[in-house]
PDBQT receptor file of N, H, CA, C and O in Angstrom, charges set to zero:
ATOM      1  N   UNK A   1     -66.826  77.293  55.711  1.00  0.00    +0.000 N 
ATOM      2  CA  UNK A   1     -66.422  77.802  54.414  1.00  0.00    +0.000 C 
ATOM      3  C   UNK A   1     -67.365  78.936  54.018  1.00  0.00    +0.000 C 
ATOM      4  O   UNK A   1     -68.584  78.790  54.108  1.00  0.00    +0.000 OA
ATOM      5  N   UNK A   2     -66.813  80.050  53.588  1.00  0.00    +0.000 N 
ATOM      6  H   UNK A   2     -65.823  80.169  53.515  1.00  0.00    +0.000 HD
ATOM      7  CA  UNK A   2     -67.645  81.173  53.180  1.00  0.00    +0.000 C 
ATOM      8  C   UNK A   2     -68.064  81.011  51.720  1.00  0.00    +0.000 C 
ATOM      9  O   UNK A   2     -67.372  80.381  50.921  1.00  0.00    +0.000 OA
ATOM     10  N   UNK A   3     -69.195  81.588  51.402  1.00  0.00    +0.000 N 
ATOM     11  H   UNK A   3     -69.758  82.101  52.052  1.00  0.00    +0.000 HD
ATOM     12  CA  UNK A   3     -69.710  81.513  50.034  1.00  0.00    +0.000 C 
ATOM     13  C   UNK A   3     -68.898  82.430  49.137  1.00  0.00    +0.000 C 
ATOM     14  O   UNK A   3     -68.515  83.531  49.532  1.00  0.00    +0.000 OA
ATOM     15  N   UNK A   4     -68.644  81.960  47.927  1.00  0.00    +0.000 N 
ATOM     16  H   UNK A   4     -68.956  81.066  47.606  1.00  0.00    +0.000 HD
ATOM     17  CA  UNK A   4     -67.953  82.785  46.940  1.00  0.00    +0.000 C 
ATOM     18  C   UNK A   4     -68.997  83.527  46.114  1.00  0.00    +0.000 C 
ATOM     19  O   UNK A   4     -69.915  82.916  45.567  1.00  0.00    +0.000 OA
ATOM     20  N   UNK A   5     -68.855  84.832  46.026  1.00  0.00    +0.000 N 
ATOM     21  H   UNK A   5     -68.109  85.329  46.470  1.00  0.00    +0.000 HD
ATOM     22  CA  UNK A   5     -69.726  85.658  45.208  1.00  0.00    +0.000 C 
ATOM     23  C   UNK A   5     -68.881  86.164  44.048  1.00  0.00    +0.000 C 
ATOM     24  O   UNK A   5     -67.749  86.605  44.244  1.00  0.00    +0.000 OA
ATOM     25  N   UNK A   6     -69.432  86.101  42.841  1.00  0.00    +0.000 N 
ATOM     26  H   UNK A   6     -70.352  85.743  42.681  1.00  0.00    +0.000 HD
ATOM     27  CA  UNK A   6     -68.671  86.563  41.694  1.00  0.00    +0.000 C 
ATOM     28  C   UNK A   6     -69.560  87.027  40.566  1.00  0.00    +0.000 C 
ATOM     29  O   UNK A   6     -70.670  86.529  40.379  1.00  0.00    +0.000 OA
ATOM     30  N   UNK A   7     -69.054  87.987  39.817  1.00  0.00    +0.000 N 
ATOM     31  H   UNK A   7     -68.152  88.392  39.968  1.00  0.00    +0.000 HD
ATOM     32  CA  UNK A   7     -69.753  88.522  38.662  1.00  0.00    +0.000 C 
ATOM     33  C   UNK A   7     -69.320  87.749  37.424  1.00  0.00    +0.000 C 
ATOM     34  O   UNK A   7     -68.133  87.698  37.104  1.00  0.00    +0.000 OA
ATOM     35  N   UNK A   8     -70.279  87.148  36.729  1.00  0.00    +0.000 N 
ATOM     36  H   UNK A   8     -71.243  87.190  36.989  1.00  0.00    +0.000 HD
ATOM     37  CA  UNK A   8     -69.973  86.370  35.538  1.00  0.00    +0.000 C 
ATOM     38  C   UNK A   8     -70.024  87.261  34.300  1.00  0.00    +0.000 C 
ATOM     39  O   UNK A   8     -71.036  87.904  34.024  1.00  0.00    +0.000 OA
ATOM     40  N   UNK A   9     -68.929  87.288  33.570  1.00  0.00    +0.000 N 
ATOM     41  H   UNK A   9     -68.107  86.766  33.795  1.00  0.00    +0.000 HD
ATOM     42  CA  UNK A   9     -68.847  88.020  32.324  1.00  0.00    +0.000 C 
ATOM     43  C   UNK A   9     -69.572  87.222  31.236  1.00  0.00    +0.000 C 
ATOM     44  O   UNK A   9     -69.832  86.031  31.404  1.00  0.00    +0.000 OA
ATOM     45  N   UNK A  10     -69.895  87.877  30.130  1.00  0.00    +0.000 N 
ATOM     46  H   UNK A  10     -69.684  88.845  29.993  1.00  0.00    +0.000 HD
ATOM     47  CA  UNK A  10     -70.582  87.215  29.018  1.00  0.00    +0.000 C 
ATOM     48  C   UNK A  10     -69.820  85.985  28.539  1.00  0.00    +0.000 C 
ATOM     49  O   UNK A  10     -70.421  84.941  28.287  1.00  0.00    +0.000 OA
ATOM     50  N   UNK A  11     -68.511  86.102  28.414  1.00  0.00    +0.000 N 
ATOM     51  H   UNK A  11     -68.022  86.950  28.620  1.00  0.00    +0.000 HD
ATOM     52  CA  UNK A  11     -67.710  84.969  27.934  1.00  0.00    +0.000 C 
ATOM     53  C   UNK A  11     -67.777  83.779  28.881  1.00  0.00    +0.000 C 
ATOM     54  O   UNK A  11     -67.713  82.632  28.439  1.00  0.00    +0.000 OA
ATOM     55  N   UNK A  12     -67.903  84.038  30.170  1.00  0.00    +0.000 N 
ATOM     56  H   UNK A  12     -67.955  84.970  30.529  1.00  0.00    +0.000 HD
ATOM     57  CA  UNK A  12     -68.014  82.952  31.147  1.00  0.00    +0.000 C 
ATOM     58  C   UNK A  12     -69.379  82.281  31.018  1.00  0.00    +0.000 C 
ATOM     59  O   UNK A  12     -69.474  81.055  31.071  1.00  0.00    +0.000 OA
ATOM     60  N   UNK A  13     -70.421  83.066  30.851  1.00  0.00    +0.000 N 
ATOM     61  H   UNK A  13     -70.343  84.062  30.808  1.00  0.00    +0.000 HD
ATOM     62  CA  UNK A  13     -71.765  82.507  30.704  1.00  0.00    +0.000 C 
ATOM     63  C   UNK A  13     -71.839  81.629  29.456  1.00  0.00    +0.000 C 
ATOM     64  O   UNK A  13     -72.452  80.562  29.483  1.00  0.00    +0.000 OA
ATOM     65  N   UNK A  14     -71.220  82.071  28.368  1.00  0.00    +0.000 N 
ATOM     66  H   UNK A  14     -70.722  82.938  28.345  1.00  0.00    +0.000 HD
ATOM     67  CA  UNK A  14     -71.216  81.292  27.130  1.00  0.00    +0.000 C 
ATOM     68  C   UNK A  14     -70.467  79.971  27.330  1.00  0.00    +0.000 C 
ATOM     69  O   UNK A  14     -70.850  78.950  26.759  1.00  0.00    +0.000 OA
ATOM     70  N   UNK A  15     -69.414  79.987  28.127  1.00  0.00    +0.000 N 
ATOM     71  H   UNK A  15     -69.103  80.817  28.591  1.00  0.00    +0.000 HD
ATOM     72  CA  UNK A  15     -68.570  78.806  28.325  1.00  0.00    +0.000 C 
ATOM     73  C   UNK A  15     -68.973  77.963  29.538  1.00  0.00    +0.000 C 
ATOM     74  O   UNK A  15     -68.218  77.076  29.934  1.00  0.00    +0.000 OA
ATOM     75  N   UNK A  16     -70.119  78.209  30.127  1.00  0.00    +0.000 N 
ATOM     76  H   UNK A  16     -70.733  78.929  29.805  1.00  0.00    +0.000 HD
ATOM     77  CA  UNK A  16     -70.513  77.492  31.348  1.00  0.00    +0.000 C 
ATOM     78  C   UNK A  16     -70.460  75.973  31.209  1.00  0.00    +0.000 C 
ATOM     79  O   UNK A  16     -70.050  75.285  32.143  1.00  0.00    +0.000 OA
ATOM     80  N   UNK A  17     -70.860  75.451  30.077  1.00  0.00    +0.000 N 
ATOM     81  H   UNK A  17     -71.193  76.010  29.318  1.00  0.00    +0.000 HD
ATOM     82  CA  UNK A  17     -70.895  73.995  29.893  1.00  0.00    +0.000 C 
ATOM     83  C   UNK A  17     -69.503  73.376  29.958  1.00  0.00    +0.000 C 
ATOM     84  O   UNK A  17     -69.360  72.205  30.310  1.00  0.00    +0.000 OA
ATOM     85  N   UNK A  18     -68.479  74.153  29.621  1.00  0.00    +0.000 N 
ATOM     86  H   UNK A  18     -68.594  75.104  29.335  1.00  0.00    +0.000 HD
ATOM     87  CA  UNK A  18     -67.124  73.599  29.615  1.00  0.00    +0.000 C 
ATOM     88  C   UNK A  18     -66.353  73.891  30.900  1.00  0.00    +0.000 C 
ATOM     89  O   UNK A  18     -65.195  73.493  31.026  1.00  0.00    +0.000 OA
ATOM     90  N   UNK A  19     -66.976  74.578  31.852  1.00  0.00    +0.000 N 
ATOM     91  H   UNK A  19     -67.916  74.902  31.749  1.00  0.00    +0.000 HD
ATOM     92  CA  UNK A  19     -66.312  74.915  33.107  1.00  0.00    +0.000 C 
ATOM     93  C   UNK A  19     -66.626  73.892  34.188  1.00  0.00    +0.000 C 
ATOM     94  O   UNK A  19     -67.692  73.277  34.197  1.00  0.00    +0.000 OA
ATOM     95  N   UNK A  20     -65.690  73.728  35.080  1.00  0.00    +0.000 N 
ATOM     96  H   UNK A  20     -64.824  74.228  35.072  1.00  0.00    +0.000 HD
ATOM     97  CA  UNK A  20     -65.891  72.860  36.238  1.00  0.00    +0.000 C 
ATOM     98  C   UNK A  20     -66.731  73.618  37.265  1.00  0.00    +0.000 C 
ATOM     99  O   UNK A  20     -66.563  74.828  37.416  1.00  0.00    +0.000 OA
ATOM    100  N   UNK A  21     -67.616  72.943  37.965  1.00  0.00    +0.000 N 
ATOM    101  H   UNK A  21     -67.752  71.960  37.842  1.00  0.00    +0.000 HD
ATOM    102  CA  UNK A  21     -68.409  73.629  38.992  1.00  0.00    +0.000 C 
ATOM    103  C   UNK A  21     -67.554  74.341  40.039  1.00  0.00    +0.000 C 
ATOM    104  O   UNK A  21     -67.987  75.336  40.619  1.00  0.00    +0.000 OA
ATOM    105  N   UNK A  22     -66.358  73.844  40.279  1.00  0.00    +0.000 N 
ATOM    106  H   UNK A  22     -66.006  73.035  39.808  1.00  0.00    +0.000 HD
ATOM    107  CA  UNK A  22     -65.485  74.493  41.261  1.00  0.00    +0.000 C 
ATOM    108  C   UNK A  22     -64.939  75.825  40.748  1.00  0.00    +0.000 C 
ATOM    109  O   UNK A  22     -64.444  76.633  41.534  1.00  0.00    +0.000 OA
ATOM    110  N   UNK A  23     -65.025  76.061  39.431  1.00  0.00    +0.000 N 
ATOM    111  H   UNK A  23     -65.427  75.405  38.792  1.00  0.00    +0.000 HD
ATOM    112  CA  UNK A  23     -64.567  77.319  38.847  1.00  0.00    +0.000 C 
ATOM    113  C   UNK A  23     -65.617  78.418  38.919  1.00  0.00    +0.000 C 
ATOM    114  O   UNK A  23     -65.309  79.589  38.695  1.00  0.00    +0.000 OA
ATOM    115  N   UNK A  24     -66.848  78.050  39.227  1.00  0.00    +0.000 N 
ATOM    116  H   UNK A  24     -67.098  77.098  39.409  1.00  0.00    +0.000 HD
ATOM    117  CA  UNK A  24     -67.965  78.989  39.234  1.00  0.00    +0.000 C 
ATOM    118  C   UNK A  24     -68.273  79.376  40.682  1.00  0.00    +0.000 C 
ATOM    119  O   UNK A  24     -68.301  78.508  41.555  1.00  0.00    +0.000 OA
ATOM    120  N   UNK A  25     -68.504  80.662  40.950  1.00  0.00    +0.000 N 
ATOM    121  H   UNK A  25     -68.481  81.367  40.241  1.00  0.00    +0.000 HD
ATOM    122  CA  UNK A  25     -68.841  81.074  42.319  1.00  0.00    +0.000 C 
ATOM    123  C   UNK A  25     -70.123  80.399  42.801  1.00  0.00    +0.000 C 
ATOM    124  O   UNK A  25     -70.999  80.069  42.002  1.00  0.00    +0.000 OA
ATOM    125  N   UNK A  26     -70.221  80.199  44.099  1.00  0.00    +0.000 N 
ATOM    126  H   UNK A  26     -69.509  80.467  44.748  1.00  0.00    +0.000 HD
ATOM    127  CA  UNK A  26     -71.437  79.588  44.647  1.00  0.00    +0.000 C 
ATOM    128  C   UNK A  26     -72.633  80.540  44.542  1.00  0.00    +0.000 C 
ATOM    129  O   UNK A  26     -73.783  80.099  44.520  1.00  0.00    +0.000 OA
ATOM    130  N   UNK A  27     -72.359  81.832  44.478  1.00  0.00    +0.000 N 
ATOM    131  H   UNK A  27     -71.425  82.190  44.496  1.00  0.00    +0.000 HD
ATOM    132  CA  UNK A  27     -73.404  82.848  44.302  1.00  0.00    +0.000 C 
ATOM    133  C   UNK A  27     -73.033  83.724  43.100  1.00  0.00    +0.000 C 
ATOM    134  O   UNK A  27     -72.493  84.817  43.272  1.00  0.00    +0.000 OA
ATOM    135  N   UNK A  28     -73.323  83.241  41.878  1.00  0.00    +0.000 N 
ATOM    136  H   UNK A  28     -73.761  82.353  41.738  1.00  0.00    +0.000 HD
ATOM    137  CA  UNK A  28     -72.959  84.022  40.699  1.00  0.00    +0.000 C 
ATOM    138  C   UNK A  28     -73.914  85.192  40.474  1.00  0.00    +0.000 C 
ATOM    139  O   UNK A  28     -75.111  85.099  40.744  1.00  0.00    +0.000 OA
ATOM    140  N   UNK A  29     -73.367  86.278  39.981  1.00  0.00    +0.000 N 
ATOM    141  H   UNK A  29     -72.394  86.354  39.762  1.00  0.00    +0.000 HD
ATOM    142  CA  UNK A  29     -74.150  87.455  39.627  1.00  0.00    +0.000 C 
ATOM    143  C   UNK A  29     -73.958  87.720  38.140  1.00  0.00    +0.000 C 
ATOM    144  O   UNK A  29     -72.876  87.492  37.598  1.00  0.00    +0.000 OA
ATOM    145  N   UNK A  30     -75.003  88.201  37.487  1.00  0.00    +0.000 N 
ATOM    146  H   UNK A  30     -75.881  88.386  37.927  1.00  0.00    +0.000 HD
ATOM    147  CA  UNK A  30     -74.936  88.523  36.065  1.00  0.00    +0.000 C 
ATOM    148  C   UNK A  30     -75.495  89.929  35.885  1.00  0.00    +0.000 C 
ATOM    149  O   UNK A  30     -76.583  90.239  36.369  1.00  0.00    +0.000 OA
ATOM    150  N   UNK A  31     -74.752  90.769  35.193  1.00  0.00    +0.000 N 
ATOM    151  H   UNK A  31     -73.867  90.517  34.799  1.00  0.00    +0.000 HD
ATOM    152  CA  UNK A  31     -75.204  92.147  34.936  1.00  0.00    +0.000 C 
ATOM    153  C   UNK A  31     -76.251  92.171  33.829  1.00  0.00    +0.000 C 
ATOM    154  O   UNK A  31     -76.345  91.251  33.016  1.00  0.00    +0.000 OA
ATOM    155  N   UNK A  32     -77.013  93.219  33.819  1.00  0.00    +0.000 N 
ATOM    156  H   UNK A  32     -76.937  93.966  34.479  1.00  0.00    +0.000 HD
ATOM    157  CA  UNK A  32     -78.042  93.395  32.781  1.00  0.00    +0.000 C 
ATOM    158  C   UNK A  32     -77.420  93.442  31.392  1.00  0.00    +0.000 C 
ATOM    159  O   UNK A  32     -78.018  92.950  30.435  1.00  0.00    +0.000 OA
ATOM    160  N   UNK A  33     -76.227  94.026  31.263  1.00  0.00    +0.000 N 
ATOM    161  H   UNK A  33     -75.741  94.425  32.040  1.00  0.00    +0.000 HD
ATOM    162  CA  UNK A  33     -75.594  94.118  29.950  1.00  0.00    +0.000 C 
ATOM    163  C   UNK A  33     -75.243  92.732  29.420  1.00  0.00    +0.000 C 
ATOM    164  O   UNK A  33     -75.303  92.503  28.212  1.00  0.00    +0.000 OA
ATOM    165  N   UNK A  34     -74.879  91.806  30.300  1.00  0.00    +0.000 N 
ATOM    166  H   UNK A  34     -74.831  91.991  31.281  1.00  0.00    +0.000 HD
ATOM    167  CA  UNK A  34     -74.591  90.431  29.875  1.00  0.00    +0.000 C 
ATOM    168  C   UNK A  34     -75.857  89.786  29.320  1.00  0.00    +0.000 C 
ATOM    169  O   UNK A  34     -75.817  89.137  28.275  1.00  0.00    +0.000 OA
ATOM    170  N   UNK A  35     -76.967  89.960  30.006  1.00  0.00    +0.000 N 
ATOM    171  H   UNK A  35     -77.000  90.488  30.855  1.00  0.00    +0.000 HD
ATOM    172  CA  UNK A  35     -78.235  89.405  29.517  1.00  0.00    +0.000 C 
ATOM    173  C   UNK A  35     -78.625  90.026  28.182  1.00  0.00    +0.000 C 
ATOM    174  O   UNK A  35     -79.135  89.338  27.297  1.00  0.00    +0.000 OA
ATOM    175  N   UNK A  36     -78.387  91.317  28.038  1.00  0.00    +0.000 N 
ATOM    176  H   UNK A  36     -77.973  91.876  28.757  1.00  0.00    +0.000 HD
ATOM    177  CA  UNK A  36     -78.704  91.991  26.777  1.00  0.00    +0.000 C 
ATOM    178  C   UNK A  36     -77.831  91.461  25.645  1.00  0.00    +0.000 C 
ATOM    179  O   UNK A  36     -78.326  91.202  24.549  1.00  0.00    +0.000 OA
ATOM    180  N   UNK A  37     -76.532  91.297  25.906  1.00  0.00    +0.000 N 
ATOM    181  H   UNK A  37     -76.129  91.508  26.797  1.00  0.00    +0.000 HD
ATOM    182  CA  UNK A  37     -75.629  90.776  24.870  1.00  0.00    +0.000 C 
ATOM    183  C   UNK A  37     -76.030  89.365  24.445  1.00  0.00    +0.000 C 
ATOM    184  O   UNK A  37     -75.996  89.032  23.260  1.00  0.00    +0.000 OA
ATOM    185  N   UNK A  38     -76.406  88.546  25.414  1.00  0.00    +0.000 N 
ATOM    186  H   UNK A  38     -76.433  88.817  26.376  1.00  0.00    +0.000 HD
ATOM    187  CA  UNK A  38     -76.795  87.174  25.103  1.00  0.00    +0.000 C 
ATOM    188  C   UNK A  38     -78.136  87.122  24.369  1.00  0.00    +0.000 C 
ATOM    189  O   UNK A  38     -78.378  86.205  23.585  1.00  0.00    +0.000 OA
ATOM    190  N   UNK A  39     -78.991  88.084  24.614  1.00  0.00    +0.000 N 
ATOM    191  H   UNK A  39     -78.795  88.829  25.251  1.00  0.00    +0.000 HD
ATOM    192  CA  UNK A  39     -80.291  88.122  23.946  1.00  0.00    +0.000 C 
ATOM    193  C   UNK A  39     -80.201  88.661  22.526  1.00  0.00    +0.000 C 
ATOM    194  O   UNK A  39     -80.845  88.130  21.622  1.00  0.00    +0.000 OA
ATOM    195  N   UNK A  40     -79.419  89.696  22.323  1.00  0.00    +0.000 N 
ATOM    196  H   UNK A  40     -78.896  90.128  23.057  1.00  0.00    +0.000 HD
ATOM    197  CA  UNK A  40     -79.334  90.361  21.037  1.00  0.00    +0.000 C 
ATOM    198  C   UNK A  40     -78.324  89.675  20.106  1.00  0.00    +0.000 C 
ATOM    199  O   UNK A  40     -78.505  89.680  18.888  1.00  0.00    +0.000 OA
ATOM    200  N   UNK A  41     -77.290  89.099  20.658  1.00  0.00    +0.000 N 
ATOM    201  H   UNK A  41     -77.143  89.095  21.647  1.00  0.00    +0.000 HD
ATOM    202  CA  UNK A  41     -76.238  88.475  19.851  1.00  0.00    +0.000 C 
ATOM    203  C   UNK A  41     -76.735  87.516  18.787  1.00  0.00    +0.000 C 
ATOM    204  O   UNK A  41     -76.357  87.664  17.625  1.00  0.00    +0.000 OA
ATOM    205  N   UNK A  42     -77.572  86.528  19.133  1.00  0.00    +0.000 N 
ATOM    206  H   UNK A  42     -77.879  86.408  20.077  1.00  0.00    +0.000 HD
ATOM    207  CA  UNK A  42     -78.077  85.609  18.117  1.00  0.00    +0.000 C 
ATOM    208  C   UNK A  42     -78.936  86.287  17.049  1.00  0.00    +0.000 C 
ATOM    209  O   UNK A  42     -78.939  85.863  15.893  1.00  0.00    +0.000 OA
ATOM    210  N   UNK A  43     -79.657  87.326  17.429  1.00  0.00    +0.000 N 
ATOM    211  H   UNK A  43     -79.655  87.671  18.368  1.00  0.00    +0.000 HD
ATOM    212  CA  UNK A  43     -80.485  88.052  16.454  1.00  0.00    +0.000 C 
ATOM    213  C   UNK A  43     -79.596  88.776  15.433  1.00  0.00    +0.000 C 
ATOM    214  O   UNK A  43     -79.882  88.765  14.236  1.00  0.00    +0.000 OA
ATOM    215  N   UNK A  44     -78.533  89.394  15.909  1.00  0.00    +0.000 N 
ATOM    216  H   UNK A  44     -78.301  89.403  16.881  1.00  0.00    +0.000 HD
ATOM    217  CA  UNK A  44     -77.611  90.098  15.018  1.00  0.00    +0.000 C 
ATOM    218  C   UNK A  44     -76.874  89.116  14.142  1.00  0.00    +0.000 C 
ATOM    219  O   UNK A  44     -76.671  89.373  12.956  1.00  0.00    +0.000 OA
ATOM    220  N   UNK A  45     -76.466  87.988  14.710  1.00  0.00    +0.000 N 
ATOM    221  H   UNK A  45     -76.631  87.779  15.674  1.00  0.00    +0.000 HD
ATOM    222  CA  UNK A  45     -75.732  86.975  13.939  1.00  0.00    +0.000 C 
ATOM    223  C   UNK A  45     -76.621  86.375  12.850  1.00  0.00    +0.000 C 
ATOM    224  O   UNK A  45     -76.150  86.092  11.748  1.00  0.00    +0.000 OA
ATOM    225  N   UNK A  46     -77.890  86.184  13.155  1.00  0.00    +0.000 N 
ATOM    226  H   UNK A  46     -78.272  86.414  14.050  1.00  0.00    +0.000 HD
ATOM    227  CA  UNK A  46     -78.814  85.605  12.173  1.00  0.00    +0.000 C 
ATOM    228  C   UNK A  46     -79.076  86.572  11.020  1.00  0.00    +0.000 C 
ATOM    229  O   UNK A  46     -79.333  86.147   9.894  1.00  0.00    +0.000 OA
ATOM    230  N   UNK A  47     -79.012  87.862  11.302  1.00  0.00    +0.000 N 
ATOM    231  H   UNK A  47     -78.803  88.207  12.217  1.00  0.00    +0.000 HD
ATOM    232  CA  UNK A  47     -79.270  88.867  10.281  1.00  0.00    +0.000 C 
ATOM    233  C   UNK A  47     -78.060  89.077   9.356  1.00  0.00    +0.000 C 
ATOM    234  O   UNK A  47     -78.199  89.607   8.254  1.00  0.00    +0.000 OA
ATOM    235  N   UNK A  48     -76.892  88.662   9.810  1.00  0.00    +0.000 N 
ATOM    236  H   UNK A  48     -76.779  88.231  10.706  1.00  0.00    +0.000 HD
ATOM    237  CA  UNK A  48     -75.666  88.889   9.021  1.00  0.00    +0.000 C 
ATOM    238  C   UNK A  48     -75.523  87.919   7.872  1.00  0.00    +0.000 C 
ATOM    239  O   UNK A  48     -74.547  87.986   7.125  1.00  0.00    +0.000 OA
TER     240      UNK A  48
């Protein structure tokens, strides 16, 4: 069986707890923009 490689979008990272492990690639990749959105999002929400 070959390894599945996939790019995880921000919405997928947020929903990880509700996803089945079979839905997630065996080698997930995350872009820098996803990390930035996840880091800044709570700060912006708290300021609103």
